[in-house]
N, C-alpha and C positions, 0 to 999 in steps of 0.2 A: 613337287608332287611325286607320289609313288604310283607306279604303273603295275597292275597286276594282271596275270592271266586268270580270269575268274574261274577257270576250270581246272586249275592246278591244285594239288594237295596242299601247297603252301598257302593258298588264298583262303583265309578263314574270315570272310566278310559276311555280316549279317545286316538286317534292316530292322526297323521298328515298325509295328503296326499298332494301331489303337482300336479298342473296342468302342461300343456306343457310349460308354460311360467315361471315355477319355483315358481309360487305363491303358498303359503302354506294355507291349510284349515284344520279345525277341522273335524275329521272324527270318525267313530265308530270302536272300536277294534273288534267288532262282525263281520265286513266285511271279516275277515280271515277265517270264518267258512265255510266249504264246506258241501255238503249233507251227507258225511260220519260222520263228527262231529255233525251234527244236529241230526242224528238218533242214535248215540251211547253215547253222553254225558247224564249222568243220571239227574244231578241237574240243567239242562238247564231251564232258565226262559225266555220264549218268551216275556212276557210283558216287562222285563228289556231290552231285545235286541231291541224291537220296540221303546221303550223310547229313547234308546241311538241313534237309527237310525234317529228318528224324530227330534233329537236336532243337527244333523250335519249341517255344514255350507252349504249354497246354492252354489253348484258348480257341474258342469257336471260330473266330477270324482266321487263324492259322489253318484250321482244318478246312474251311471254306476256300481258302487260297490253295491249299494242297489239292483239294478236289478239282479246282480250275486247272491246275498244272496237269493233273492226271488226264482231264478231258483233252487238254492241249496235246499231250503225249499220245493219246489214242488217235486224234486227228491226224497228227504228224505220222504216225505209223500207217494209217490208212493211205496217205499220200505217197510214202517212200518205202513201205514194207521192210523196215529195219527191225529185224528180230531182236537185236540187242535192246533197242528202245522198247519193244513190246515187253521183253522180260522184266525191264525196270518198271514199266507201267504196271505190270501184274504185281510186282513187289510194292509199289506204292498203293495199289488198290487194296492189297491185303492189309497194309499198315493202317490204312483209313478204316477198313472194315473192323480191325481190332480196337482202334483208338478213338474214332469219332463217334461219341455216344449220343449226343444230343441232336443229330441231324435227322433221326429216323433211320433205323437200320436198312431200310429197303433201298435208300439211295446208294449207300455203300455196297450193299449186296449186289444191286444191278450193276454198278460200275465195276466191281470185281468180276462178275460173271460175264460182262461184255468184253472185258479185257481177256479173260480165259477163252471165250468163244473165238477170238481171233487166232488162238493158238491151237485149239483142239475141240472135239466135240465134247459136250457135256456128259458127265456120269449121271446115274439114276438119282442120286441126291440132289445134284444141282438142278435136274429137270424137275423134280418134285417141289424144290424151293420156288422155281418159276411158275409151276402150275398153281401152287398155293397162293402166290402173289397175284397171279392173273385172275384168280377166283375170289379175291378178298375185296369186297365192295367197300370197305372202309378206307381203302388206299385210294390216293388220287388217281384219276383217269390217266394221266400221262405215265404214271408208274405202271399201270396195267398194260398200257399199249406197249411200253418198253419190254415188259415180261412176254407178252405175245410175240413181239418181234424176235426175241431171243429163243423162243420156242419154234421159230419158223411158222408161226400161224399168222400170216399176213392178212388173212380174211378177218379174223377177229380183231387183229390190230387196227385194221381200217374201220371196222365198225365202231370201236371206241374212240378212235382218232376223230371220227366225225362229231363226237360229242363235245370235243375241245373247241373253245372260242377260236376265231380266226387268228388272233394274237398269240394264243397258246400253240396253235398249229404251226404258225411261222417260227416261233422259238424252238419247237420240238425238232423241226427240220434242221436247225443249226447244231444239234447235239450229235456226237459221234455215233450214238446208237441208231441214228437214222440210216447208217450204212447197211444195217441188216434188212432195210425195207427193199433194197434193190435199187430201183430208179425212183428218185424223188418225184418224178412226175406222176408216179402211181399213188402218191400220198394225197388222197383227196379227203 
């Protein structure tokens, strides 16, 4: 057996993912990492993770997995305040924004902006993007709730949050964007 340090530059290990039609694609082994692993593994090399992610085959499944990795990175940052991790999460969110075409750009936009918001205040263009999203009635309610949260408009977020089903509300509370609500107990 060969033993590898998965975070070394020499480790070039990938995995295979399948789409719904059974077509196989090269994927990143790092997609299996969740926020707990991202915050607890000591020898983690975020540059190597991003290099692996950026080299995956172009398929919707890989973009979805990369988005899950991004959400795990944001949750991990919220727990540990590791600025290096946040910088890499911003890089990943920018890559998803530029490459994940079929998800609906609002998801990638929100994830990019929530990563940015953890580092700095929004500029006017970013605020305008969020205002447009919050006022766009063709977008899903949870997208609009998230936009209101990033705009620090918790009253409007709460109003729209109440329109979500109980299941959708509970799911929303698990997303890293709920950090901007303040206390989860105020989410009603």
